[in-house]
C-alpha positions in Angstrom: -62.0 0.6 -50.7 -62.2 -3.7 -50.7 -62.2 -5.4 -47.4 -59.8 -8.1 -48.0 -61.7 -10.4 -45.1 -64.4 -10.6 -47.4 -62.4 -13.0 -49.5 -64.0 -16.3 -49.6 -62.1 -19.3 -49.1 -60.3 -21.4 -50.6 -59.8 -18.7 -53.4 -62.0 -19.9 -56.4 -62.8 -18.6 -59.8 -66.9 -18.0 -58.8 -69.9 -15.8 -59.5 -69.8 -14.4 -56.3 -73.1 -12.6 -56.9 -75.3 -10.1 -54.0 -78.4 -8.4 -53.7 -77.6 -4.8 -53.5 -80.8 -4.4 -50.4 -79.7 -0.3 -50.6 -76.3 -0.1 -52.0 -74.6 2.7 -53.7 -73.7 2.7 -58.1 -72.0 5.7 -58.6 -69.1 7.5 -57.1 -68.6 12.0 -58.5 -64.8 11.2 -60.2 -63.2 14.1 -59.1 -61.6 16.5 -61.7 -58.4 16.3 -61.8 -57.1 13.3 -60.1 -55.1 10.6 -61.6 -58.1 8.5 -62.4 -59.7 11.7 -64.6 -56.6 11.9 -66.5 -56.3 8.8 -67.5 -60.1 8.9 -68.5 -59.8 11.8 -70.0 -57.1 10.5 -72.5 -59.2 7.4 -74.0 -62.4 10.0 -74.6 -60.3 12.2 -76.3 -59.0 9.7 -78.5 -62.3 8.9 -78.8 -61.8 4.8 -77.6 -64.4 5.4 -74.7 -67.9 4.4 -75.9 -68.5 1.1 -78.5 -71.9 0.0 -79.6 -72.6 -2.6 -82.2 -75.4 -0.9 -84.6 -78.7 -0.2 -83.9 -78.2 0.1 -80.2 -79.9 3.2 -78.9 -78.0 3.6 -75.5 -79.7 6.8 -74.1 -82.3 4.4 -72.5 -78.6 2.8 -70.5 -77.5 6.4 -70.4 -80.6 7.8 -68.9 -80.7 5.8 -65.9 -76.9 5.6 -65.4 -78.0 9.6 -64.9 -80.8 9.1 -62.3 -79.0 6.6 -60.5 -77.3 9.8 -60.3 -79.9 12.4 -58.8 -78.9 14.6 -61.7 -81.2 15.7 -64.4 -78.2 16.4 -66.3 -74.4 16.7 -66.3 -72.7 20.2 -67.1 -72.6 21.3 -70.6 -70.6 19.0 -73.0 -69.1 16.5 -70.0 -69.6 13.0 -70.7 -70.5 10.3 -67.9 -67.3 9.2 -68.7 -65.5 11.6 -66.4 -67.9 12.5 -64.1 -68.5 9.1 -62.5 -65.5 6.5 -61.5 -67.6 3.8 -62.9 -67.4 2.6 -66.6 -70.0 0.9 -67.6 -72.5 -1.6 -69.9 -74.8 -2.8 -70.8 -76.1 -6.4 -70.6 -78.9 -7.9 -72.4 -80.6 -10.8 -70.6 -82.0 -12.8 -73.9 -78.4 -12.7 -75.3 -76.3 -12.5 -72.7 -74.7 -9.9 -74.6 -73.1 -7.0 -74.0 -74.3 -4.5 -76.9 -72.8 -1.4 -75.6 -69.6 -0.6 -73.6 -68.4 2.8 -72.6 -65.5 1.7 -70.5 -61.5 3.5 -69.9 -59.9 1.5 -67.3 -60.1 -2.5 -67.8 -58.1 -4.8 -66.4 -55.9 -6.2 -68.9 -59.3 -6.8 -71.8 -60.2 -4.9 -74.3 -63.5 -4.1 -75.0 -63.6 -3.4 -78.4 -63.4 -7.7 -78.6 -66.0 -7.9 -76.4 -68.3 -5.4 -78.1 -72.1 -7.8 -79.1 -70.5 -11.0 -77.9 -72.7 -13.6 -75.6 -71.4 -13.8 -71.5 -69.6 -17.4 -72.9 -67.4 -16.0 -75.4 -67.0 -12.6 -72.9 -64.8 -14.8 -71.0 -63.7 -17.6 -72.7 -60.0 -16.8 -71.2 -61.0 -16.4 -67.3 -59.0 -19.6 -65.7 -61.0 -21.7 -63.6 -64.2 -20.4 -65.6 -66.2 -23.5 -65.5 -68.5 -22.3 -62.0 -68.8 -19.2 -64.3 -69.7 -20.4 -67.0 -72.3 -23.1 -66.2 -74.3 -20.3 -64.1 -73.6 -18.0 -67.7 -77.3 -18.0 -68.7 -79.1 -17.8 -64.9 -76.9 -15.6 -64.2 -77.7 -12.8 -66.7 -80.9 -13.5 -66.9 -81.1 -12.5 -62.4 -79.3 -9.4 -63.1 -81.3 -8.4 -66.4 -84.6 -9.7 -64.3 -85.2 -6.4 -61.6 -83.7 -5.2 -58.1 -79.8 -4.2 -57.3 -77.0 -7.0 -58.1 -73.1 -7.0 -56.6 -69.8 -8.7 -57.0 -66.5 -7.9 -56.7 -63.0 -9.4 -57.8 -59.8 -8.7 -57.1 -56.1 -9.3 -57.5 -52.2 -7.6 -56.6 -50.3 -5.4 -59.6 -47.1 -3.2 -60.1 -49.1 -1.0 -61.3 -50.4 2.0 -60.2 -52.2 2.9 -63.3 -56.5 2.2 -63.5 -55.9 2.1 -67.7 -54.4 -1.3 -68.5 -55.7 -1.9 -71.9 -53.7 -4.5 -73.2 -52.9 -2.5 -76.5 -52.3 1.3 -74.6 -50.7 0.1 -72.1 -47.9 -3.0 -71.7 -48.2 -4.8 -68.2 -45.9 -3.3 -66.0 -43.4 -6.5 -64.8 -42.1 -7.3 -61.2 -39.9 -5.1 -59.4 -36.9 -7.5 -58.3 -36.8 -6.8 -54.1 -37.8 -9.1 -51.9 -39.7 -8.5 -48.2 -41.3 -4.7 -47.4 -38.9 -3.4 -50.0 -41.7 -5.4 -52.5 -44.7 -5.1 -51.0 -44.2 -1.4 -51.0 -43.8 -0.9 -54.3 -47.4 -3.1 -55.3 -51.0 -2.1 -55.6 -54.6 -4.1 -53.9 -56.3 -3.8 -57.5 -59.7 -4.2 -56.7 -63.1 -4.2 -59.3 -67.0 -3.6 -57.7 -68.9 -4.6 -60.0 -72.9 -4.0 -60.1 -76.2 -4.3 -61.4 -79.3 -1.8 -62.1 -82.3 -2.0 -64.5 -82.6 0.0 -67.4 -85.8 -0.1 -67.0 -89.0 -1.7 -65.9 -89.3 -5.2 -68.2 -86.5 -3.2 -70.7 -84.3 -7.2 -70.3 -81.6 -5.5 -70.1 -79.7 -4.6 -67.2 -76.7 -1.5 -66.7 -73.6 -3.7 -65.7 -71.0 -0.8 -63.6 -67.4 -1.4 -62.8 -65.4 0.9 -60.4 -61.2 -0.3 -59.9 -59.7 0.5 -57.0 -56.5 0.8 -55.9 -54.6 0.9 -53.0 -51.1 0.2 -52.1 -50.7 -3.3 -51.2 -48.7 -2.3 -47.4 -52.1 0.1 -46.6 -54.5 -2.6 -47.8 -52.6 -5.0 -45.8 -53.3 -3.3 -42.7 -53.9 -5.9 -39.5 -52.4 -10.1 -39.3 -56.2 -11.3 -39.8 -56.0 -8.6 -43.5 -52.5 -11.1 -44.3 -53.6 -14.0 -42.8 -56.7 -13.9 -45.2 -54.5 -12.5 -48.7 -51.9 -15.5 -47.7 -55.1 -18.0 -47.5 -56.2 -17.1 -51.0 -53.2 -17.1 -52.9 -52.1 -20.1 -51.0 -55.2 -21.8 -52.7 -54.6 -20.1 -56.0 -54.3 -22.6 -58.5 -51.8 -22.2 -61.2 -54.6 -21.7 -63.4 -55.9 -19.0 -61.4 -52.3 -17.1 -60.8 -51.0 -17.1 -64.6 -54.1 -16.2 -65.5 -53.8 -13.0 -63.2 -49.6 -12.8 -63.8 -49.2 -13.4 -60.1 -47.4 -16.6 -60.6 -43.2 -14.4 -61.1 -44.9 -12.9 -57.6 -46.8 -15.8 -55.6 -42.9 -17.0 -53.5 -42.5 -13.8 -52.6 -46.1 -12.4 -51.5 -46.7 -15.6 -49.2 -43.4 -14.5 -47.7 -44.8 -11.4 -46.8 -47.2 -12.2 -46.0 -46.6 -14.8 -43.8 -44.3 -12.2 -41.8 -46.8 -10.4 -41.8 -49.3 -11.9 -40.6 -47.7 -13.2 -37.5 
């Protein structure tokens, strides 16, 4: 799961890209799990894959299977139901996403991002100056070879992985306070990784691994509480609004302060 002690302080919206030594990109998806059922609903609805006209996703799918050490899947099993991760292809030259295989987006609609350049994809992100300024460099870095990762996180009142805005409206924050409030919340983290599709392809597979953990379980020590408190306390109003945290911030800070004492 996501380590709260890895959060950089003060909180800033930034790329946070790190080179991977020998990291793990893929996690097998347990059949019958809550995530499996959520992803299967999207697959059955024919809404999991999007592709710009003329783009061949075959090499990307083959690269994913090579990373998994698999020559193939069970008969008829799509990659969506084989791995916990969602997938996209990033093209380094255009910085666009020509193929998306996404079942569990975090309040964004994949169909609105297909084929767009990196800057347009991330235009709605609050305090995005650092991210957009580094857009071309980032795209070229992760598509020129090597393996990379970054993480993002938030706190959510929803235990659902799939948070597509047209499929599922935002879950309202509970009215409780203190421990009763925190017990109904989740730490939602995404580990994002990049690995090359092939030598000299100029393209990378982009994996998105959504991880949910009860907040009270994630904040396991006073140090965790103190780090998360400091991050929330240094978020700008724009970031709080973008993450949907504004109505919960003061109650979260109060709970974390008590937890960190």
